[in-house]
C-alpha positions in Angstrom: 27.0 8.9 3.9 26.2 9.5 0.2 27.2 5.9 -0.7 24.9 4.4 1.9 22.0 6.5 0.9 22.5 6.2 -2.9 19.3 4.5 -3.8 16.8 7.0 -2.4 18.9 9.8 -3.8 18.9 8.3 -7.2 15.1 7.8 -7.1 14.6 11.4 -6.0 16.8 12.6 -8.9 15.0 10.5 -11.5 11.4 11.0 -10.5 11.8 14.5 -9.1 13.5 15.8 -12.3 10.9 14.2 -14.5 8.0 15.2 -12.2 9.1 18.9 -12.3 9.9 19.0 -16.0 6.6 17.5 -17.2 4.5 20.6 -16.5 7.3 22.8 -17.9 7.3 20.7 -21.1 3.6 21.0 -21.3 3.7 24.8 -21.2 6.5 24.9 -23.8 4.6 22.6 -26.1 1.3 24.5 -25.5 -0.5 21.1 -25.3 -3.0 20.2 -22.7 -4.8 17.2 -24.2 -2.0 15.0 -25.4 -1.9 12.2 -22.9 0.4 9.5 -24.3 3.5 11.7 -24.6 3.6 12.5 -20.9 2.5 9.1 -19.9 5.4 7.5 -21.7 7.9 9.8 -20.1 6.5 9.1 -16.6 6.4 5.4 -17.3 10.1 5.4 -18.4 11.1 7.3 -15.3 9.4 4.7 -13.1 10.9 1.8 -15.0 14.4 3.2 -14.7 13.9 3.7 -11.0 12.6 0.2 -10.2 15.3 -1.3 -12.5 18.0 0.6 -10.4 16.6 -0.7 -7.1 16.4 -4.2 -8.5 20.0 -3.9 -9.8 21.2 -2.9 -6.3 19.7 -6.2 -4.9 21.1 -8.3 -7.7 24.6 -6.8 -7.3 24.5 -7.2 -3.5 24.9 -3.5 -2.9 22.0 -3.4 -0.4 22.6 -3.5 3.4 20.7 -6.0 5.5 17.5 -4.5 7.0 18.6 -2.1 9.7 15.6 -0.1 10.9 17.7 2.2 13.2 20.4 4.4 11.7 22.2 7.6 12.6 21.3 9.0 9.1 18.0 10.4 8.1 17.8 7.9 5.3 19.1 4.3 5.2 19.6 2.3 2.1 18.7 -1.1 3.4 16.8 -4.2 2.2 13.7 -3.2 4.1 13.5 0.2 2.3 14.4 -1.4 -1.0 11.7 -4.0 -0.6 9.0 -1.3 -0.1 10.5 0.8 -2.9 10.0 -2.1 -5.4 6.4 -2.7 -4.2 5.5 1.1 -4.3 7.2 1.7 -7.7 5.3 -1.3 -9.1 2.0 0.3 -7.9 3.0 3.6 -9.5 3.7 1.8 -12.8 0.3 0.2 -12.6 -1.3 3.5 -12.0 0.6 5.2 -14.9 0.0 2.5 -17.4 -3.6 2.1 -16.4 -4.1 5.9 -16.9 -3.1 5.7 -20.6 -6.7 5.2 -21.8 -8.4 6.6 -18.7 -6.8 10.1 -19.2 -6.9 10.1 -23.0 -9.7 12.7 -23.1 -8.8 14.6 -19.9 -7.1 17.9 -19.7 -3.7 18.6 -18.0 -2.1 15.1 -18.4 1.3 16.6 -17.6 0.1 17.7 -14.2 -1.6 14.4 -13.5 1.5 12.3 -14.2 3.7 14.8 -12.4 1.7 14.5 -9.3 1.9 10.7 -9.5 5.7 10.8 -9.7 5.9 13.3 -6.8 3.7 11.2 -4.6 5.8 8.1 -5.5 8.9 9.9 -4.3 7.1 10.6 -0.9 6.1 6.9 -0.6 9.6 5.7 -1.3 11.2 8.1 1.1 8.8 7.0 3.9 10.2 3.5 3.5 13.8 4.7 3.7 13.3 7.3 6.5 14.9 6.8 9.9 14.3 10.3 11.2 10.9 11.6 12.2 11.3 15.0 10.5 12.3 13.3 7.2 9.5 10.8 7.7 6.9 13.6 8.1 8.3 15.5 5.1 8.1 12.4 3.0 4.6 11.6 4.4 3.3 15.0 3.3 5.0 14.7 -0.1 3.2 11.5 -0.5 -0.2 12.8 0.7 -0.6 16.3 -0.8 -0.4 15.2 -4.5 -3.0 12.5 -3.8 -5.4 15.0 -2.4 -5.3 16.8 -5.8 -5.4 13.5 -7.8 -8.5 12.2 -6.0 -10.3 15.4 -7.0 -8.7 15.6 -10.4 -12.1 15.3 -12.2 -13.2 18.8 -11.2 -16.6 18.6 -12.9 -17.5 15.3 -11.1 -19.3 16.0 -7.8 -18.3 12.6 -6.4 -14.7 13.2 -7.1 -14.9 16.6 -5.4 -16.6 15.1 -2.4 -14.1 12.3 -2.2 -11.2 14.7 -2.3 -12.6 16.9 0.4 -13.2 13.9 2.8 -9.8 12.5 2.0 -8.1 15.9 2.6 -9.9 16.5 5.9 -9.0 13.1 7.3 -5.5 13.3 5.9 -4.9 16.7 7.5 -6.1 15.3 10.8 -3.8 12.3 10.6 -0.9 14.6 9.8 -1.7 16.8 12.8 -1.8 13.7 15.0 1.6 12.5 13.7 3.1 16.0 14.3 1.8 15.9 17.9 3.5 12.5 18.4 6.7 13.8 17.0 6.6 16.9 19.3 6.1 14.6 22.3 9.0 12.4 21.3 11.3 15.3 20.7 10.3 16.9 24.0 11.1 13.7 25.9 14.4 12.8 24.2 15.7 15.9 22.4 16.1 14.0 19.2 14.1 13.2 16.1 16.2 10.2 15.1 14.0 7.1 15.5 16.8 4.9 16.9 17.9 7.5 19.4 14.3 8.2 20.5 13.7 4.5 21.1 17.0 4.1 23.0 16.1 7.1 25.1 12.6 5.7 25.8 14.2 2.5 27.1 15.9 4.5 29.9 13.1 7.0 30.4 12.2 8.2 33.9 9.1 6.3 35.0 7.2 9.5 35.6 7.5 10.4 31.9 6.4 7.0 30.7 2.7 8.0 30.2 3.9 10.7 27.7 6.0 8.2 25.9 3.0 5.9 25.6 0.9 8.8 24.4 3.4 9.6 21.7 3.3 6.0 20.5 -0.5 6.1 20.6 -0.4 9.2 18.4 1.7 7.4 15.8 -0.6 4.4 15.8 -3.6 6.7 15.2 -1.9 8.9 12.6 -0.5 6.0 10.5 -3.7 4.1 11.2 -5.7 6.6 9.1 -3.5 6.0 6.1 -3.4 2.2 6.6 -7.2 2.1 6.9 -7.3 0.4 10.3 -10.5 0.3 12.3 -11.6 2.7 13.8 -9.7 5.1 11.5 -11.2 3.8 8.3 -14.3 6.0 7.9 -12.9 8.2 5.1 -11.7 5.3 2.9 -14.8 3.9 1.2 -16.1 7.3 0.1 -12.6 8.4 -1.2 -12.1 5.2 -3.1 -15.5 5.2 -4.6 -15.5 8.9 -5.7 -11.9 9.2 -6.9 -10.6 8.1 -10.3 -10.2 4.3 -10.1 -6.6 4.6 -11.3 -5.8 6.9 -8.4 -7.7 4.6 -6.1 -5.2 1.9 -7.1 -2.4 4.2 -6.0 -4.1 4.8 -2.7 -5.2 1.2 -1.9 -2.0 -0.5 -3.1 0.5 2.3 -2.6 0.0 4.9 0.2 -1.5 2.2 2.4 1.8 0.2 2.1 3.9 3.3 2.9 1.8 3.6 6.1 2.8 0.1 7.1 6.5 0.9 6.4 6.3 3.8 8.8 4.4 1.8 11.3 7.0 -1.0 11.3 9.9 1.4 11.7 8.3 3.2 14.7 5.5 1.3 16.3 6.6 -2.3 16.3 10.3 -1.7 17.1 9.4 0.9 19.7 7.1 -1.7 21.3 9.9 -4.3 21.3 12.6 -2.0 22.7 10.3 -0.4 25.3 8.9 -3.8 26.3 5.4 -2.4 25.8 2.8 -5.1 25.8 0.8 -3.6 23.0 0.7 -6.8 21.0 -2.8 -7.7 22.3 -4.1 -4.3 21.4 -2.7 -4.7 17.8 -4.2 -8.2 17.7 -7.6 -6.9 18.6 -7.4 -4.1 16.0 -6.3 -6.7 13.4 -9.4 -8.9 14.1 -11.7 -5.9 14.2 -10.3 -4.5 10.9 -10.5 -7.7 8.9 -14.0 -8.6 10.2 -15.6 -5.1 9.8 -14.0 -4.8 6.4 -15.3 -8.1 5.1 -18.8 -7.8 6.6 -19.2 -4.3 5.2 -17.9 -5.4 1.8 -20.7 -8.1 1.5 -23.3 -5.4 1.8 -22.0 -3.2 -1.1 -23.5 -2.8 -4.5 -20.7 -0.8 -6.0 -17.6 -2.6 -7.2 -15.1 0.2 -6.2 -16.7 0.5 -2.8 -16.7 -3.2 -2.3 -12.9 -3.3 -3.1 -12.4 -0.4 -0.7 -13.8 -2.4 2.2 -11.8 -5.4 1.0 -8.7 -3.2 1.3 -9.6 -2.4 4.9 -9.9 -6.1 5.6 -6.5 -6.8 4.2 -5.0 -4.2 6.4 -6.2 -6.4 9.2 -4.4 -9.4 7.8 -1.2 -7.5 7.4 -1.5 -6.3 11.0 -1.5 -9.9 12.3 2.2 -10.0 11.5 2.9 -6.8 13.3 1.0 -7.9 16.4 3.1 -11.1 16.7 6.4 -9.7 15.5 8.2 -9.8 18.9 7.4 -13.5 19.2 7.7 -15.0 15.7 10.1 -14.2 12.9 7.5 -15.4 10.5 5.3 -12.5 11.6 7.0 -9.6 9.9 8.0 -11.9 7.0 4.4 -12.7 6.4 3.4 -9.1 6.6 6.0 -8.1 4.0 4.9 -11.0 1.8 1.3 -10.0 2.1 2.2 -6.3 1.4 4.0 -7.2 -1.9 1.2 -9.5 -3.0 -1.5 -7.1 -2.0 0.2 -4.3 -4.1 -0.2 -6.5 -7.2 -3.6 -8.0 -6.3 -5.3 -4.8 -5.3 -3.5 -2.7 -7.9 -4.6 -5.0 -10.7 -8.2 -5.1 -9.3 -8.6 -1.3 -9.3 -6.9 -1.0 -12.7 -9.5 -3.5 -14.0 -12.2 -1.2 -12.5 -10.6 1.7 -14.4 -10.8 -0.4 -17.6 -14.4 -1.2 -17.0 -15.2 2.5 -16.3 -13.4 3.6 -19.4 -15.1 1.1 -21.7 -18.6 0.7 -20.2 -18.9 3.5 -17.7 -20.3 1.2 -15.0 -19.3 0.0 -11.5 -22.6 -1.2 -10.1 -22.5 -5.0 -9.7 -25.8 -5.5 -11.4 -24.4 -3.9 -14.5 -21.4 -6.3 -14.6 -23.5 -9.1 -16.0 -21.8 -10.9 -18.8 -18.5 -8.9 -18.3 -16.6 -12.2 -18.8 -17.9 -12.2 -22.4 -17.7 -8.5 -23.1 -14.2 -7.9 -21.6 -12.7 -11.4 -21.3 -9.0 -10.5 -20.5 -10.0 -7.7 -18.0 -12.5 -10.1 -16.4 -9.9 -12.9 -16.1 -7.3 -10.5 -14.5 -10.0 -9.3 -12.1 -11.1 -12.8 -11.2 -7.5 -14.0 -10.6 -6.8 -11.0 -8.4 -10.0 -11.6 -6.4 -9.2 -15.3 -5.9 -5.6 -14.4 -4.9 -7.0 -11.8 -2.4 -9.1 -14.6 -0.9 -6.0 -16.8 -0.6 -7.1 -19.5 -2.9 -4.3 -21.9 -3.9 -2.1 -22.1 -5.9 -2.1 -18.3 -6.3 0.5 -16.0 -4.7 -1.9 -14.7 -2.1 -2.3 -18.2 -0.6 1.4 -18.4 0.4 1.5 -14.9 2.1 -1.6 -15.8 4.2 -0.1 -19.2 5.0 3.0 -17.5 6.3 1.0 -15.0 8.4 -1.2 -17.7 9.9 1.8 -20.0 10.5 3.5 -17.2 12.3 0.5 -16.7 14.5 0.4 -20.4 15.4 4.2 -20.3 16.0 3.7 -17.4 18.4 1.2 -19.4 20.4 4.0 -20.9 22.5 4.6 -17.4 23.9 1.2 -15.7 23.8 -2.0 -17.7 24.3 -4.2 -15.6 22.0 -1.9 -15.7 18.9 -3.5 -18.8 17.4 -6.9 -17.1 17.5 -5.5 -14.5 15.1 -4.9 -17.4 12.6 -8.4 -18.7 13.2 -9.9 -15.2 12.7 -7.8 -14.8 9.5 -9.0 -18.2 8.1 -12.6 -17.4 8.8 -12.4 -14.0 7.3 -10.7 -15.3 4.2 -13.6 -17.8 3.8 -16.1 -14.9 4.4 -14.4 -12.8 1.7 -15.1 -15.6 -0.9 -18.8 -14.7 -0.5 -18.5 -11.3 -2.2 -15.6 -12.2 -4.5 -17.7 -15.1 -5.7 -20.7 -12.8 -6.2 -18.6 -10.6 -8.5 -17.4 -13.6 -10.5 -20.9 -15.0 -10.7 -22.1 -11.7 -12.3 -19.2 -11.7 -14.7 -19.4 -15.3 -15.9 -22.8 -16.8 -15.1 -25.2 -14.0 -16.0 -25.9 -11.9 -19.1 -25.3 -14.7 -21.6 -26.3 -12.5 -24.6 -23.6 -9.9 -24.1 -21.2 -9.2 -26.9 -17.4 -8.5 -26.7 -16.2 -5.0 -26.7 -12.7 -3.5 -27.3 -10.6 -3.5 -24.2 -8.0 -0.9 -23.4 -4.6 -2.2 -24.4 -2.9 -0.7 -21.3 -5.3 -2.4 -19.0 -4.7 -5.7 -20.9 -1.0 -5.3 -20.3 -1.5 -4.9 -16.6 -3.9 -7.9 -16.4 -1.4 -10.1 -18.2 1.4 -9.1 -15.9 -0.7 -9.6 -12.8 -1.9 -13.0 -14.0 1.7 -14.1 -14.6 2.8 -12.8 -11.3 0.0 -14.2 -9.2 -0.1 -17.6 -10.9 3.6 -18.0 -11.6 4.8 -17.0 -8.1 2.0 -19.0 -6.6 3.1 -22.2 -8.3 6.8 -21.4 -7.6 6.9 -19.0 -4.6 10.5 -19.7 -3.5 12.2 -16.6 -5.0 9.7 -14.2 -3.4 9.9 -16.1 0.0 13.7 -15.7 0.0 13.4 -12.0 -1.0 11.0 -11.5 1.9 13.3 -13.3 4.4 16.2 -11.1 3.3 14.2 -7.9 3.5 12.4 -8.6 6.8 14.0 -6.8 9.8 15.5 -8.7 12.7 14.0 -7.2 15.8 17.2 -7.7 17.8 19.2 -5.4 15.5 20.6 -2.4 17.3 21.7 1.0 15.9 23.8 1.0 12.7 27.2 2.6 13.0 
């Protein structure tokens, strides 16, 4: 058992040890304001963790994606794929905080909470037991409640933290209710055993089984930002520190999709529940409402928050058509990885703008391309990639999603309409992305250049290389996604 589950255990050991020791070291050093020391330690722990996961893939020590297992954790390609994406977001958040946290108190606690939340996100991806999944979910969520309200003297941060906590507690309660129903019906908390038991369930108990799956959809839907569970998200993203917003938008949202894929989609397939149309309707509603609401925003962070809601709808397309097209889940995973980089880079760019200019209102971004050229370029590339403009990486993940929807059209008549809705919404998103770039590059001609945070520059350079390089040559990522995507016909692992 230990050998199979080695990767999550190693990540727990590295990040957990460092996360616990950082506050202890801070007390011993009697320093509260020194940011760089703790940031470097947290950064090193994350780099070692992602390097270990990458090494497992390179050395072929990772099992094929097996979403059902007798263990509480399974070290498979699916979990490893999400671990890489989530660790990458945590690295973005940590590096982007170098300058943002420079004048803030309690940096050790701040970086410790990021590491502990990262452990929870990674464990959600590896979990195959509902109890472990819930424990990991709470370990992911609770530190972020504190991080969103970390700027205690900022009323907006306090309000964002309160709203986030209330909706997060509600989603956790709903998930617990779903778990209790599943355990009561099957006598097990193992996801694979529950789904197998559901397939032979007495017809009189089927409504309770449907209710439990509905509870999981609602509970995970809050974290994923799906309509109609998205109300908390714009306020939390606008009021919280932009570096932590990057962790929420590009990190915890993806962990929600990992949990949803393990439970909702495969439960739907094994139970032969025809919930695909319902997921398709939610996908269209989510992407449309997110994009339409984003157009009306004047605040950059709030606009990106609604954009994040829209992208949850794109990802959900793959989940809706998963039983009918192998490209469905592959496209979703591809979009998840790309979105982690695109949205993470965009919010870190916002953090750089806030740190340097203390503005987020769109009207005050005039001439940003001249004042902060590298940050502006990274933000512009991220926005174009989010819109799916070729030849950037975001183009290929959307193509895979839309192609999967067209492919599923031979089995379900409404699937091609998901592709049409996705294309139209991608075109719609160009309206507000273009508005941002117009403010940055075509207005405020008299603005002078200012000094940009070096940590933000580093993230911008990495994201540009990733989005452009893997857009021009996407083959390695496509093969990685194909290996990591689960096969829905897989049964229980031995």
